[in-house]
N, C-alpha and C positions, 0 to 999 in steps of 0.2 A: 775784506776792507770795505768800509762803508762808503756810500756815495759822497758824504760830507768830507771824509778823509781824503778821498781821491781828488775832489775839487780843491781842497786846501793845498795838496801837493802841486797841482797844476799852477795855482796862483803863486806859490812859493818859487817854482822854477821860472816862471815868467818874470817875477820881480828880480830874481838873482841875475837873469840874463840882462835885464834893463840896467841894473846897477853896474855890471861889468862893462857894458857898452858905454855908459856915461862916464866911467872912470878911464876910458881908453885902454882897458885891459883886454887883450885878445883871449878868447876862450869860447868854447861852445857851451850852450846851455845844457844843464843836466838832462840826461835821457829820461823820458817819462815812461812809467810802467804802463803796460797794456791794460785797458779796463777789464775788470773781472766780470764773468757772467753771473747772473742771478742764480740762486738755488732753484732747482726745478720744484715748483709748487703746484703742478698740475693735479696732484692727488691730495693736496692739503685741504682739510676741512676744519673750520673754526666754528665752534658752537657755544652759545651762551645759554645757560639754563637758569631758571628762576623768574619770578614776577617782579617787575620794577616798582614795587611799593616801598614807601619809606620804611626803613628798618629791616627789610628783607635782604638776604644775601644772594648775589649773583655769582655764578661760577663759570669759568671758561675752560673748555677742553679742546684739544686740537690733535689731529692725526694726519698721517701722510707725509711727514717730513722725512728726508733721507736720514739714514743712520748717522749718529754722532753730531747731529745738528743741535747746537745750544740755543735754547729758547728763552726769550724775555718777554715781559708783558707790560702794556700801558693802557689803563682804562681811560676812556675819554667821554666827552659829552657833546651833544649837538643841540644848539638852541635855535636852529633854523638859519638865522643870518649870522650866527657866531657859534663858536665852540672851541674845543681844545682839550688838552690832557687834564685829568683830575689829579691834582698834586698828591704825590705820595702813594698813589694806588698802582703798584707795579707787581702785584701778586696774581694768583690764579682765581682769587675771589674778591668781591667788593660789596660792602654793606651800603645800601642806598641811603643817601642823606636828603634832608628836606630842601636844601638849597638848589637841588636839581629838579624840583617839581615842575612839570610841564616841559621838561627837556628829555632828549633821548640818550640812552647810554650805549656805548660800544666799547670794543677792546681791540687793540693792535697787538698782534703776535709777531715778534722780531726774531728771525732765524739767523744764526751765524755758523758758518761751516768753512773749514780751511779750504782755500783755493777758490772761494766764491765771494761775491759781494754780499753785504748785509741785505737780507730780503725780508719783506714783511707781508703778512696777510691780516685781514681784519673781519670783524663781524659786528653787527649792530642790531638792537632791538627795534621793533616797529611800534611798540607801545611806550608812550611817554611815562615818565616817573609820576606817580600819583600817591595820594594819601586818602584814607577813608573819610567820608563826611563826618564831622563832629556835631555835637548838639549845638543848636543855635545860641549864640552869645547874647548877652543883654543889650538893650539899646545903648548907644554910645553916650548920650546925654539925656537928661530928663525932659527937656523941652527946647524949642527953637531959640530961646533967649541965650542959651549957652553954646549954640551950634557954631557960630562964626569963630569963637575962640578955640573950640575943639578942632575944627577943620584946619585952622592955621597951625595949631600945635602939632597936629598929625601930619603936616605937610601934604595935605590931600591934593590929589589931582582933580581939578574941577572942570566940568563939562557943561556947556550950555545945552538947552533942550535939543536944538537942531544937530549938535554934535553927537547926540545919543540916539538920533533917528526919530525924535519926537517933533511935533509941529511947533513952529514959532508962534508967539502970541498966546492968546487964551486957548486952552485945549478943552474940547467938549468932553466932560466927564462921563457922558453916557456911552462913549465909544471906547472899547478896550484898546490898549496900546502896548507896544513892546519897546523898552529902552535897551539899546545895545551899548555896552560900556567896554572900551578896550581895557585889557588887563595884562600887565607886564610883570607882576610879582609872582613869586613861587607859591601858588595856591592851586588846589584842586576845587575848592568850594569857597563861596563868599556869602556873607549874611547881608541882607538889605533891609533897611528901615526907611520909612517915609516920614518926613517932618513937614508941617510945623509941630504937630504932636507926634511922638514916636509910635508909628504903626508898623508892625512887622509885615514886610512884603513876602519874605521867605528866604530860603537858602538855595543857591543855584550853582551849577557847575561852571568851571572855566573850560571852555572848549575852543581850541584854535586861537588862543590869545584874546578872547573876548567873553563877555557875560551877557546872556540874553535874559532880560528881566520882564516877565509878563505883568502888565498892569490891568487888572480887570476893571470893568465899569463900576462894579460895586465898591472896589477899593477906592477908585478915583472919586466917586460920588461921596463916599464917607469922609474924604479929606476936607471937603468944602472948598469954596471959591478962594482964590488968592494965590500967593506964591508958596511953593513947596520945594523940598529938596530930598532927593534920594541919597542916602548915605550907604556906601558899599564898603564892606570890611572883609579883608582876606582872613580866612579861618586859621591859616598857618603863619603867614607873614605879618599879619596885623596892618598891612598897607590899607590906605583909605582913599576912595574916590567919591566924588559927589556929582549929582546931576540936578541942575536947577530948572524948574518948569512952573508954569502958571495955569491954573484951572479957571474956567469960566463959571459964572453962577448958573444954577439950575432952578427952573420954576418947580417948586415943591409939588404942586398939584398935578403937573403934567409930565414932569421929567424932561422937559425941553429946555435946552440951553439958550439964553438970549443971544449967544454968539452965533446961533443958527441964522439970525438975520430976520428982517421984517417980512420977507416972502414966506418963510417957514411959519412964522407966527400968524400971518394972515391966513395961511392954509389951515392952521389949527383952529383959528377962530371960525372959519367957514364950516369946518367939520362939526365943531361944537354947536354952531348955530343950527345946522341941519338936524342934529340930534334933538335940540330943544323944540324945533318946529314939528318934527314927527311926534314927539311926546305930547305936544299941545293938541295936535289933531286927534290923537288917540283918545285924549281926555274928552274932546268935544263929541266924538262918535259915541263914547260910552255914556255921555250925558243924554 
């Protein structure tokens, strides 16, 4: 008898007793059955074999159950803060599907044996479902003039610079940065382009529900001053996120950003002046 069945019988008996008392009918409540013991599973082992890659087959085997135990199976998933059974997957094997990318797969084995309560054991994989990296897709749109409409149509999740771990205000393009984008869709990899003109940043893995996007100084310097947007697209789900940021202008001859402030510029001028003075003295000595 299952725990659910036993609980239902207890509730039914209590309800019957209450109804009899309310109607003024003398009578004792029905006697309750003694709870059944669980099946002894001290020797039970549940094992899942296979790699949780999309398209692969996982198989469950189990040993150690008492003779005549009838077994049933239910595959399940764990998404960290949520999870549950995988609908219709009640056999000894399961073909991994893309909707579970980034989640963990497990299986519950349910044992039924006459004279004992329904008893279950389970096993789960420690590697999340994944898919191989695909070739990088094309830029979503040709230029920034089409970007707003594209992001709106794709229902993109938009992040400000500070939400992605980037500085607020003008960013010095001579300094490498890393943007961190939360990722909740079923993807193992994402493609990233930078706008105002589409520049491929790269393809990056989704790890622990986020994407780390390195932005080199050469990449940032090549984008030019002004407003820019990172467009992040899931290779499997097609989900889209964006990160807006602004780059400061850079002095072409020196590589110094005006955002560095007057002190830094004054220091640069001092150094350049010293170089000119030394050069002039060398010329005078030579003369």
